[in-house]
C-alpha positions, 0 to 999 in steps of 0.5 A: 232105184236103178237095177243093177246088171252084173256079169261074171268072169274068171279074169279081167285084164285092164289095158290092151297094149301087147302084154294085156293082149297076150295076158288075156289070150294066155288065160283064154287058152286055159278055158277061162272066161276072159274079158279084156278092157280098154279105154282107147277106141282100138288096141295098142295105142300107148306104149305098144304103138310108140317103140322101136318095134325091136325083138330083144335078145336079153343082153343088157338086163341084170342077171336074175331080173324079171327083164332078163328072164322074160326077154330071153324066153319072150324072144323064142316064144314070140319068134315061134308065134310070128312064124305060125301066124305068118306075122311080118318079122325079121331076125335081122341082127344087131351091132352094139358099137364101141366108138371110144377107146375108153369104152373097151371094158364097158363093151366086155361087161355087156358081152359078159352080162348077155352070156350070163343071161343065155345069150351064148350066140353073141360074139365080139368083132373087130373094126375090120369085121364091123366094116363088112357088116356095115361099111359106114359105120365107125367103130373100134369094136362091136358086139354082134347079136344075130338073134335080134330082129324087128316085128310088125307090132301092130299085125302081132297085136291084131293076131292075138286078138284074133286068137282071143276071140277064137278062144272065147275071149271078150274085148271091149273099147271105150270103156273105163271102170269108175270103181273097183271093189275088193270082196270076200271072193271076188273083185267087183268092177263098177262100169257106171251105176248100172253095170258091175263086172265081178272077176276072180282075178283082175290084171292091171295092165294099163301101162302109163295109167297103172298106178292112176288105176291102182288108186281106184281100188278100194283098200288098196294101200297108198304105200304099195303104189308105185311112183312112175316118172315119164321118160319121153323119147322122140325118134328121127327119120332121114330124108334120102336112102340110109346105108344100113341093113342091120340095127345099130346101137351105141353103148347103153347110157343110164337112161336106156339104150342110147339113140340107136338105128332101127329098121321097120318091116318096110326097111325104112330106117329111123333113129331114137329114142332120145331122153326127155323127162315130162310131167304128163303124157305128151307125144308132141315133137320139138325140132330142137331135139334134133341137134342132140340126136345128131350129135350122138348118131355122128359118133357111129355115123360120120356121114349123117347130114344134120339137114335131113334129120327130123323128129317123126314120132315120140313114145314114153317109157314108165320109169319106176321111181325118180329120174335121179333114181329109178328101178331098172326091172319090171314089177309084178305086184300080187297079194304077196305085197298087197294082201288083195286076193286075185289083184296083179298089178303090172307097173313099169312095163317098158322095154323090153315089154314087146319082146317079153309079152308072151313070156309075161302072159305065161308066168301071170296065167300060171299064178294061182289065186289064194288068200295067202299067195 
C-alpha cells in the first residue's frame, strides 16, 4: 500500500498567469498559507504572454459590469505597483479613431460610456488636433485617452512572484491535479496516488483550461461549467520605422477592439489582433491573415505598405458562449452559484485581465468562505 503524504494550505491557486499570481500574492499578504500551482515549466505562458501589453483605462465595457469595475480600479493599482517596484511602463496615451462619416454616433457612444465608467479624463478631439498628435493618422475625429499605457507584463509577473515568495507563498511548476475532491471542511487536490494537497479555498485561474479543470472537480454540476470558444488573434510586425508615438485604435467591432497599433517598452510597434475562431489552442501563424489586417490598418494609416507587414505571434481570448453569442464580461463563480464552499472559478478572463489583475485579486481575497456564501 502506498503511504499518502498530505499537505495543508489556506489557499491554493491554479494557474500562474498574471491574475493567478496577483490573487496568490493578495492572499499571502493577509498572512495566509498560499500555494500557486502551474502546469507549465514557468509562469505566464498562456493568455498573459500573448496580448498587447496595454494598461487600459476602462472606456468600452458595459456600465456596472465586472470589466468596468475591475479595469478602472486595476489601472490605478497597476500604475502604483509599477512605480513602487520600478517595473517598466509608460502612460503613453491612446487615440480611438473615427474614420467614417457614419461613425459619429458610435464615437459619441463610446465617449459617453467611458465617462459613465469614471474616465473623466477623456476628450473628443478634431481632425486638426488629431494631426498634431499623429500626423500620418487619417481620421475625422478621435477620443483621446491620456491614462492608457503600456507595460512589460513579464517583468510585472516576475516582480509579483518575488513578492509572493517574500510573503511566504509557495510556487510549483510542472504540476497538474489529477482529481479535486470537495470534503466536509476542505477541498482535497490529488497530485498523484501519494500526495494530497488540502485547502480551505481553491481558486481556478487556469485561463483557457479553466472549464476543463472544472470537470475534474468531483460533484461539480455540469450545468455550471461554461462553454468557452477560442477567439484567436494574430499580431503583425512592420519592417522599417513607424511614425507613431501613441497607441492607435479603430472603433471597436463585435469581437473586440479591432486591429490596433501598440508600442512595447522598446518602442517597437505592432498591429493586431485580428479575429479567427479556432477549435483548439493553436498559436501557429498564417501569412494569409495579413491581407485583412492590411485592409483594416489602411483605414487609419493610408501610408501602410503591405509588403512590410508580417504575422509575428498569436494569442487566444476565451469567450464564454459561442462565436455568434458570447458573454461580454468576466465570470467569477462562487458557492452562490455552485454550492461548493471555498471554490472560486474564474471563467472568461480575457482583456482587460492584465489591467484588472490586482483589482480582481483584491476582490477574491476579500471573499469569505462559508457554507451559504
